[in-house]
N, C-alpha and C positions, 0 to 999 in steps of 0.2 A: 504494500500500500504506500503510495507516495503522499508526502505531506508538503503543503505549501510553505513558502519561506516565512509567512506570517505565523503559521502554527508552530514553527521551530524557534521563534523568538522567545527569550525568557520573559516571564511575567514581570510586570512593573511591580515594585514593592508595595504600591498602593492597592494592587489587585490581589495581593497575597494576604491570607488571613492566618496569623499564627494560631497554633492549636490552643494556646493559653487564652486566646481572645474568644473562644467558643464556649458558650455557657451551657450547662446542663443542670437538671433539677437538683443534683447532689452537691453542686459547687456554690461558692460565694461569688458575688459580683466583684469585678475588678475594673479599674480605670483602663480604658482602651478596648474593652469588649465590644464587639460589633453585632448588630442585628440587621436582618434584611430590610425591615420596615418598622414603623412605629407600633403596629399591631403586635409584632413579635416581642418587642421589649415590654409592652404592656402585659402580654401574656406571661412572660418570664417573671416579672415582678409579682404578678398575682400568684403564680405557682410558688414562688419563694415565700411569699407571705402566708399562703395556705399551709405549706409544709412546716413553717416555723411558728404557726399560730400567732401571727402578728397582723397589725393593721397599718395601712398607710393612707395618706391623703394627697391629692394632686394639688400642687400650689401654682403650677403654670403649665399650660398646654396650648400649643399651636401646631400646625401641620409639620413643622420642622424641629420643634423643641418640646421636650417633656420633662417636667421636674416634679419629683415626689419626695415626701419625707414621712417619718414615723408619725402615727397619730398621737403618740405621747411625746412629741418633740418638745413641747412647752413644759413637759414634766421632767425633762432631762435627757431623754434618749436622742442622740445626735444623728441617728441613721437618716441619710438622705442620698438621693441619686439624681443626677442630671444627665440627660441623653439628648443628643442632637444629630441631625443629618449632616454628614460631611460632604462638601462639594467634591473633594478629591476622589472619593469612591462611591458616593451616593447612598451609603448605608448609615444606619443610626449607630452612633458610637457613644459609649459612656465617657463623659468628659470630667465628671466629678462624682466621687463615691466615698461616703463615710459610713462604714459598717464594720462588723455586724451590729445588730440591735443590742442595746444594753437594758432594754425594758423587759418586763415579764408579763405575759398574759396567761391567765388560767385557761387551759385547754377545755373547750366546751364540746359536749357530745352532740350539740344541735347544729344550727346553721352557722355559716361563715360568710361575712359580707363579700369577700373577694371570690368566693366560689359561686360565681354568677352564671347566667345562662350561656354567656359567650365561652367561658371556660368549659362548661359542661358540653357545649356543642363540639369542641375539639376532642373531648374525651370519648364521646359516643359516636363520632363521625364514622369510624370504621365499622362499628356494630350496625349502624343504620344502613351503611352501604351494603353490607352483606344481607341484612334482613330489615327492610323498612317497616315491617309490621311488628318489630320488637316493641313490647308494651312499655309504657312509662314506669310502672312498678319495677320491671326488670332492669331498666336503665338506672332507676333510683338506687337499686341494690348495688349495681356496679360502682356508682359514685360513692356510696356509703362504704363499700369494701375497700376502695382505694384510699379515700381521704379520711375515713372515720368521722364524717360529719353527716348528720341526718338533715339534709337540705330540704327546703320546702318543695312540695309536689309541683307547684307551678313553675319553679325554676327548671326542673327537669323537663317538664312539658315544653317550655319555651326553648330549652336547649335542643330537644329532639326536633322541634319545628325548624330551628335554624340549621341543624345538621341536614335535614331533608332538603331544605332550600339550597344549601351549599352543594350537596351531592347531585340532586336531581333538578335543581332550578325551582324558583318559586311558582306559586299558582298562576300569577299573571303571565309569566314567561311561558309556562306550559300551554296555556290557552292561546297565546299569540303564535305558538309554533304549529297549532293545528292546521291552519290553511296551507302552510308550506309542506307539512307532512302529507296532507291529502293530495296536494299537487304532485308530490314525489310518487305517491302511490299510483296515481293515474298515468304518470309518465313511464314508470317502470312496469306497470301492468295494464297495457292497452285494453280498453273495454271495461275497466273498473268504473262503477257508477258511484258518484258522491252527490249528496243532496244536502243543502244547508237550509236552516230556518233561523230567522232573526226577529227580535222584537222591535218595537218602536224605538227610535233614537232617544237617548236620555237628554238631560238638560245641557250637556256639553256637546250635543249633536254626535255622540258616539253610538254606533250600532251595537245593540245588545245581543249577545249570543244566546240562542235558545236551544237548538239541537243540530246535530249532524248525523247523517246515515251514510254508510258505505257498504258496497258489496263488491268483492273481487270478481274479475272476469271469469276465472275458472268455476267459481261458485254459481254464477249466473248460468253458464253453459251446462254445468252439471245438474242443475235443478230439474231439467227435463227427464232425467233418468231416476228421479227420486219419487217417493210417495207424495201425493199432493196434499200434504198436511204440514203446516208450519207451526212450530212451537217457539215461543218467545220467553226467555228468562232474563233476569236482570239482577244487578246488585247495586247498592248505593255507593257512591264515591264519597269518602269521608275527607273533609278538608274545608277550606274556606268557602268553596262554592258547592252547593248541594245539587248534584246531578245523579243520574243513573247511567250505568253502562249496561246496554242491552245486547243480546245476541239472539239471532233467529236461526233455528236449526231445523233440519228435516231428517228423515231416515232414508238411506239409499237402498239400492236393490240387494245389497249384501247385509241389510239390517244394521248398518253402522250409522252412527250419528254424523251428519254432514253439515258443517258450518255454512250458513247461507249469507247472513248480513250482520253488521254491527252498528251500534248507535250510541251516542252520548246525548241524553235528553235531560230536560229540566225535571225536577222532582214532582211536578204536577201530574196527576193521574192521566190527564188527557194526552201526555207525551207518549205513553205506551200505546194508546189507540192510534194516534197519528203514525207512530212507527210501524205498526202492523199494516196499515193501509199502504204506506210507502213501500214496504218490502214487497207486498203483493203487486204493486204497480211496477216495481223494477223487474220482477220476474215475469 
């Protein structure tokens, strides 16, 4: 494999990150430590405070500067940290650090202020990625086992919500992707039928989504070889928007279930009836 002359050039010292400048949950902060972004240093300080059962307050915060100090600073604990974005490498770097803490907090078995939904989101992200249906009580136990804090149920619920949005996108983005996804279906599967229904425009003159139905071309063609009886089943979609996912099926000549059409409809009962008539019309 050939390398370009640029790839063979040594790294500039500003591009190199000494190993001592990398923070982990078991280490103390040091002046010169670098973080990719402000969110990363914020998360690190939260984790440090949770592990040490300490509290901090933010005294200054801008897009490029973040300064915090111990909540008991006025009581004599001099712990404080200043981190700012360096123009030379674009990362956040600790420019001032006085630590560790000299104060003492009694370890509580209940909640912790810095163990918020943002931290919980990071902790459960991989769990949610593997199984989005993992219940909040299960996630709550995972957090409790790791941190020994019995955090409030709502924090875990919000953390899971943020994790789902981070992994799969939020509700608005998911619905915005539907038209593109349906167009891709029709382009890659010629003969596929897609039908949309929209409500009246809202106060902002935005068209309100009501339902969408689609049937793949092979399903439409295969229907003629199936028994002429359509069955429709559905399930509620849980989330910000209350809709139903419907599927129309028939039985083929081999007595196997044959998927015919799919739909996402509003939760009003008439949606199911309209869906049935549309499936019949498509076929």
